[in-house]
Rosetta silent file (secondary structure, phi, psi, omega in degrees, C-alpha in Angstrom):
SEQUENCE: MTTILFNKPYGVLCQFTDTRSPTERPTLSGFGLPAGVYPAGRLDRDSEGLLILTDDGREQARIADPKHKMAKTYLVQVEGAPDEDALTPLRSGMTLKDGPTRPAQARLIAPPTLWQRDPPVRFRKSVPDTWLEITIREGRNRQVRRMCAAIGFPCLRLVRWRVGDWTVEGIESGTWVRLDH
SCORE:     score description
SCORE:     0.000 S_00000001
   1 L     0.000  136.939  176.627   -3.374  -28.910   22.121 S_00000001
   2 E  -116.091  134.282  174.159   -3.822  -25.851   19.963 S_00000001
   3 E  -124.116  133.116 -179.722   -1.439  -24.817   17.194 S_00000001
   4 E  -115.358  130.827  171.216   -1.788  -21.475   15.413 S_00000001
   5 E  -103.118  113.694 -174.845   -0.259  -20.665   12.023 S_00000001
   6 E  -115.853  131.936  174.635    0.105  -16.878   11.914 S_00000001
   7 E   -91.819   93.157 -175.961    1.282  -14.835    8.932 S_00000001
   8 E   -70.387  123.613  176.821    3.300  -12.228   10.811 S_00000001
   9 L   -73.291  160.190  172.435    3.422   -8.869    9.042 S_00000001
  10 L   -57.053  139.025  174.512    6.585   -6.830    8.630 S_00000001
  11 L    88.049   -2.049 -179.117    7.275   -4.614   11.647 S_00000001
  12 L   -97.111  133.920  176.623    5.462   -6.756   14.244 S_00000001
  13 L   -77.617  146.491  179.525    7.347   -8.010   17.300 S_00000001
  14 L   -87.769   51.345  176.403    7.118  -11.747   18.124 S_00000001
  15 L  -152.654  166.962 -175.399    5.887  -11.084   21.640 S_00000001
  16 L   -91.544  -17.180  176.161    2.648   -9.941   23.226 S_00000001
  17 L  -135.368  156.290  177.734    4.003   -6.810   24.954 S_00000001
  18 L  -119.109  101.742 -178.682    6.728   -4.287   24.137 S_00000001
  19 L  -100.070   -5.616 -174.471    8.539   -3.235   27.275 S_00000001
  20 L   -92.512  -21.858 -170.710   11.768   -2.014   25.654 S_00000001
  21 L  -108.656  137.128  176.286   10.600    0.893   23.550 S_00000001
  22 L   -69.650  -22.936  174.928    9.313    4.278   24.727 S_00000001
  23 L  -105.287  137.569 -175.556    7.075    4.324   21.638 S_00000001
  24 L   -70.623  126.451  176.438    4.635    1.476   21.287 S_00000001
  25 L  -105.938  152.069 -179.233    5.530   -0.959   18.509 S_00000001
  26 L   -62.530  138.072  178.929    3.057   -3.487   17.072 S_00000001
  27 L  -128.676  178.181  179.360    3.032   -6.833   18.902 S_00000001
  28 H   -63.159  -21.696 -176.894    1.159  -10.119   18.631 S_00000001
  29 H   -65.145  -16.126 -178.341   -1.510   -8.787   21.010 S_00000001
  30 H   -87.838   10.778 -173.183   -3.068   -6.768   18.169 S_00000001
  31 H  -121.379   14.166  174.921   -4.175   -9.791   16.113 S_00000001
  32 L    65.219   28.936  178.738   -6.865  -11.494   18.215 S_00000001
  33 L   -69.639  148.543 -179.097   -4.815  -14.599   18.919 S_00000001
  34 L   -65.379  150.714  177.787   -6.316  -16.990   21.490 S_00000001
  35 L   -64.685  147.205  172.915   -5.182  -16.742   25.099 S_00000001
  36 L    88.668   -1.004  175.870   -2.541  -19.177   26.278 S_00000001
  37 L  -100.411  148.372 -178.883   -0.579  -19.635   23.034 S_00000001
  38 E  -136.401  151.037 -178.429    3.055  -18.612   22.730 S_00000001
  39 E   -63.787  138.097  172.827    5.474  -18.388   19.795 S_00000001
  40 L   -98.871   91.083 -174.067    7.534  -21.478   19.003 S_00000001
  41 L    95.273 -177.185 -176.560   10.690  -19.684   17.951 S_00000001
  42 L  -129.390  162.528  173.413   11.089  -16.130   16.776 S_00000001
  43 L  -141.189  122.644 -175.612   10.855  -14.137   13.593 S_00000001
  44 L   -53.473  153.926  179.291   12.646  -10.791   13.461 S_00000001
  45 L   -56.061  -37.053 -177.856   10.606   -7.610   13.428 S_00000001
  46 L   -92.672   13.119  172.580   11.775   -6.855    9.881 S_00000001
  47 L  -111.562  162.836 -177.983   10.938  -10.368    8.653 S_00000001
  48 E  -139.396  171.280  176.301    7.481  -11.643    7.797 S_00000001
  49 E   110.550 -152.588 -167.742    5.646  -14.878    7.220 S_00000001
  50 E   -66.542  121.615  169.936    4.990  -18.049    9.178 S_00000001
  51 E  -125.306  127.653  179.782    5.063  -17.871   12.950 S_00000001
  52 E  -100.258  131.518  175.449    3.794  -20.920   14.834 S_00000001
  53 E  -121.610  146.073 -179.484    2.166  -20.442   18.222 S_00000001
  54 E  -149.162  159.561  175.357    1.061  -23.232   20.553 S_00000001
  55 L  -101.007    7.006 -177.975   -0.241  -23.821   24.059 S_00000001
  56 L  -108.638  112.496 -176.788    1.865  -27.011   24.413 S_00000001
  57 H   -60.834  -38.823  179.287    5.315  -26.450   25.933 S_00000001
  58 H   -67.285  -40.209  177.641    6.768  -29.705   24.589 S_00000001
  59 H   -65.647  -40.235  177.811    5.541  -28.919   21.069 S_00000001
  60 H   -58.535  -45.695  178.963    6.921  -25.399   21.384 S_00000001
  61 H   -65.511  -40.636 -179.661   10.354  -26.805   22.297 S_00000001
  62 H   -62.084  -38.985 -179.456   10.235  -29.386   19.495 S_00000001
  63 H   -72.754  -43.131 -170.819    9.556  -26.676   16.902 S_00000001
  64 H   -85.960  -31.209 -172.452   12.022  -24.104   18.226 S_00000001
  65 L   -74.463  123.269 -178.838   14.975  -26.180   19.437 S_00000001
  66 H   -59.991  -21.454 -178.858   17.716  -26.570   16.792 S_00000001
  67 H   -64.883  -20.587  177.883   18.563  -30.076   18.076 S_00000001
  68 H   -84.115  -10.343  174.703   15.389  -31.312   16.361 S_00000001
  69 L    52.789   39.160  178.305   16.681  -29.937   13.021 S_00000001
  70 L   -70.059  127.470 -177.416   13.212  -28.923   11.818 S_00000001
  71 L   -68.499  136.690  175.603   13.540  -27.468    8.309 S_00000001
  72 E  -125.570  122.591 -176.851   12.644  -23.789    7.887 S_00000001
  73 E  -108.525  132.649 -177.983   12.188  -22.465    4.345 S_00000001
  74 E  -121.359  142.571  168.738   12.497  -18.783    3.491 S_00000001
  75 E  -101.077  123.126 -169.521   11.716  -16.809    0.352 S_00000001
  76 E  -126.402  120.534  173.601   14.410  -14.165    0.183 S_00000001
  77 E   -92.909  120.130 -178.594   14.579  -11.119   -2.063 S_00000001
  78 E  -114.660  155.569  175.490   18.210  -10.051   -2.326 S_00000001
  79 E   -81.833  130.591 -179.089   19.908   -7.042   -3.804 S_00000001
  80 L   104.147 -175.058 -176.221   21.923   -7.988   -6.866 S_00000001
  81 L  -131.367   79.469  178.441   21.881  -10.964   -9.203 S_00000001
  82 L   -66.301  148.510  173.099   23.589  -14.032   -7.717 S_00000001
  83 L  -106.619 -177.478 -178.174   24.299  -16.959  -10.007 S_00000001
  84 H   -57.551  -39.724 -179.743   24.519  -20.647   -9.086 S_00000001
  85 H   -62.596  -34.496 -179.292   28.194  -20.314   -8.114 S_00000001
  86 H   -66.012  -23.737 -178.794   27.347  -17.539   -5.644 S_00000001
  87 H   -84.888  -10.224 -177.691   25.038  -19.956   -3.805 S_00000001
  88 H   -54.035  -45.618  179.406   27.780  -22.580   -3.269 S_00000001
  89 H   -61.494  -32.950  177.485   28.856  -21.248    0.162 S_00000001
  90 H   -65.869  -42.623 -176.168   25.255  -21.451    1.376 S_00000001
  91 H   -73.001  -28.258 -177.122   24.961  -25.042    0.160 S_00000001
  92 H   -98.720   -4.815 -174.989   28.264  -26.217    1.576 S_00000001
  93 L    91.300  144.526 -177.246   28.076  -24.363    4.892 S_00000001
  94 L  -140.958  166.609  179.138   29.917  -21.190    5.718 S_00000001
  95 E  -105.325  122.930  174.077   31.499  -19.553    8.713 S_00000001
  96 E  -103.441  177.634 -178.088   29.772  -16.553   10.252 S_00000001
  97 L   -58.187  -28.464 -179.495   31.022  -14.534   13.230 S_00000001
  98 L   -98.839   18.040  174.152   29.312  -16.974   15.610 S_00000001
  99 E   114.815 -178.630 -176.880   30.748  -20.075   13.937 S_00000001
 100 E   -73.155  148.389  174.891   30.061  -22.437   11.037 S_00000001
 101 L   -97.956  159.170  170.360   26.589  -22.988    9.638 S_00000001
 102 L   -75.179  155.270  175.076   25.144  -26.286    8.540 S_00000001
 103 L   -58.295  139.197  178.332   24.754  -26.676    4.774 S_00000001
 104 L  -109.158  158.705  167.443   21.560  -25.053    3.516 S_00000001
 105 E   -89.750  133.185 -178.525   19.431  -25.806    0.503 S_00000001
 106 E  -145.990  133.758  177.100   19.488  -22.755   -1.747 S_00000001
 107 E  -149.939  153.551  173.948   18.113  -22.111   -5.195 S_00000001
 108 E   -75.621  139.548  177.901   17.188  -19.250   -7.482 S_00000001
 109 E  -134.304  161.018  173.000   13.416  -18.868   -7.941 S_00000001
 110 L   -69.779  153.740  177.863   11.046  -16.718   -9.976 S_00000001
 111 L   -55.718  124.059 -178.310    9.538  -13.798   -8.061 S_00000001
 112 L   -76.161  159.762  173.451    6.769  -15.322   -5.916 S_00000001
 113 L   -88.443  108.705 -177.537    3.236  -13.977   -5.710 S_00000001
 114 L  -123.981  169.239  172.673    3.057  -12.540   -2.206 S_00000001
 115 L   -66.431  160.062  175.861    0.948  -10.078   -0.244 S_00000001
 116 L   -70.789  140.862  176.558    1.899   -6.391   -0.341 S_00000001
 117 L   -98.140  142.008  176.641    4.396   -5.354    2.305 S_00000001
 118 L  -122.353  111.809    2.365    3.885   -2.170    4.317 S_00000001
 119 L   -78.428  159.270  178.746    6.152   -0.319    3.817 S_00000001
 120 L   -65.431  157.588  175.366    7.059   -1.599    0.359 S_00000001
 121 L   -66.863  138.848  178.895   10.591   -2.805   -0.369 S_00000001
 122 L   -64.579  145.567 -178.085   12.726    0.014   -1.756 S_00000001
 123 L  -122.534  132.146  176.401   13.235   -0.180   -5.487 S_00000001
 124 L  -127.887  124.067 -178.853   16.302    1.063   -7.381 S_00000001
 125 L   -60.887  -32.921 -174.081   16.401    1.003  -11.166 S_00000001
 126 L   -81.206  -11.420 -177.384   20.193    0.727  -11.198 S_00000001
 127 L  -124.870  119.079  178.707   20.384   -2.375   -8.957 S_00000001
 128 L   -71.752  163.857  171.480   18.624   -5.632   -9.862 S_00000001
 129 E  -130.142  156.875 -175.020   17.029   -7.873   -7.285 S_00000001
 130 E  -138.756  148.623  176.229   16.683  -11.650   -7.231 S_00000001
 131 E  -104.037  138.463  176.648   14.576  -14.145   -5.297 S_00000001
 132 E  -124.406  154.163  167.482   16.053  -17.180   -3.549 S_00000001
 133 E  -114.183  121.876 -176.923   14.532  -20.077   -1.668 S_00000001
 134 E  -125.523  128.718  177.220   16.710  -21.019    1.300 S_00000001
 135 E  -118.034  125.997  178.512   16.064  -23.906    3.702 S_00000001
 136 E  -121.437  161.856  178.734   18.022  -24.186    6.935 S_00000001
 137 L  -124.895   31.148  173.625   17.874  -26.671    9.818 S_00000001
 138 L  -146.758 -174.422 -177.053   19.125  -24.368   12.533 S_00000001
 139 L  -164.618   66.141  178.369   18.028  -20.898   13.505 S_00000001
 140 L   -77.988  165.243 -179.272   20.584  -18.475   14.797 S_00000001
 141 L   -54.937  118.974  175.975   19.858  -14.799   15.226 S_00000001
 142 L    54.430   32.244 -172.040   19.291  -13.217   11.790 S_00000001
 143 H   -59.579  -49.870 -177.043   21.054  -16.204   10.219 S_00000001
 144 H   -63.013  -42.370  177.385   19.576  -16.086    6.705 S_00000001
 145 H   -59.641  -44.408 -178.557   20.194  -12.328    6.466 S_00000001
 146 H   -68.207  -36.331  178.359   23.797  -12.767    7.624 S_00000001
 147 H   -64.903  -44.902 -179.938   24.411  -15.655    5.215 S_00000001
 148 H   -64.626  -42.281  178.204   23.125  -13.636    2.254 S_00000001
 149 H   -62.954  -37.356 -178.865   25.168  -10.588    3.253 S_00000001
 150 H   -64.590  -27.563  177.487   28.282  -12.792    3.609 S_00000001
 151 L   -95.487    7.125  173.456   28.030  -13.855   -0.037 S_00000001
 152 L    92.054   15.180 -178.574   27.541  -10.225   -1.122 S_00000001
 153 L  -131.324   86.660 -176.880   23.764  -10.138   -1.641 S_00000001
 154 L   -64.435  147.937 -179.869   21.981   -8.308    1.190 S_00000001
 155 E   -73.479  135.946  170.548   18.338   -9.141    1.948 S_00000001
 156 E  -101.197  -36.950 -179.549   15.640   -6.729    0.884 S_00000001
 157 E  -146.710  137.002 -178.977   12.723   -8.904    1.993 S_00000001
 158 E  -131.779  118.669 -177.795   12.658  -12.087    4.049 S_00000001
 159 E  -122.562  118.718  174.089    9.545  -14.268    4.251 S_00000001
 160 E   -79.266  118.736 -173.308    9.453  -17.492    6.262 S_00000001
 161 E   -97.191  -34.572 -173.282    7.338  -19.726    4.053 S_00000001
 162 E  -147.861  144.321  169.436    7.500  -23.110    5.760 S_00000001
 163 E  -132.333  115.766 -175.609    8.439  -24.732    9.079 S_00000001
 164 L    58.071 -125.418  179.383    8.487  -28.517    8.912 S_00000001
 165 L   -92.167   -5.392 -179.046    5.217  -29.513    7.207 S_00000001
 166 E   -87.413  142.757  179.043    3.422  -26.259    8.028 S_00000001
 167 E  -134.640  158.046  177.762    3.237  -23.463    5.459 S_00000001
 168 L   -90.708   -3.482 -178.858    1.935  -19.913    5.339 S_00000001
 169 L   -54.050  129.351  178.256    0.524  -20.489    1.855 S_00000001
 170 L    84.879   -1.291  178.417   -3.056  -19.227    1.647 S_00000001
 171 L  -105.252  117.250 -178.569   -2.896  -17.269    4.924 S_00000001
 172 L   -67.140  151.654  178.304   -3.135  -13.513    4.381 S_00000001
 173 L   -56.825  132.148  179.135   -0.679  -11.217    6.147 S_00000001
 174 L    84.895    3.721  178.818   -1.887  -10.406    9.665 S_00000001
 175 L  -119.913  169.397 -175.980   -4.271  -13.385    9.828 S_00000001
 176 E  -146.622  160.697  173.425   -4.045  -16.845   11.359 S_00000001
 177 E  -127.330  148.050 -179.556   -5.554  -20.299   11.284 S_00000001
 178 E  -102.596  133.467  172.810   -6.071  -22.676   14.201 S_00000001
 179 E  -114.051  106.437  178.018   -5.092  -26.339   14.014 S_00000001
 180 E   -91.620  135.819 -177.543   -6.718  -28.218   16.886 S_00000001
 181 L  -109.810    0.000    0.000   -5.232  -31.612   17.724 S_00000001
């Protein structure tokens, strides 16, 4: 079994081909990944960070399927300055348009040292930004972004930092490491 930890850059699709767009968008095929591995779960085009790929279908299902409740930790730069009280709905669970979420772990953090994003996050002098660490055990479409927007703090940058025991720490954007089992 082969498992790949890939630091997906901003703007890259989590698939090997792009059949939907008349203009070619960057896909996983541009990063020299080994043949026969497939993403275990998805990461939105405008999100970055840890994407796990594997050649084992059962492992892929175990990582991606919400019934296994594998923790996924995100570093999230939001617009505005939430305080501890603003994070309460995230921690207690909230209702989004597609139903209630499970309680998340959420905390304010110092700005992390990350790779440069291309393009850079927009900066406005008049609006502060804050970093959060959010851990969820489900994975609905754009869930972390929607949760942050629901409490009034839209995401500027979203980096998946950890899935289960795997982390993107030490892996440069656009590169990957192989874990052979």
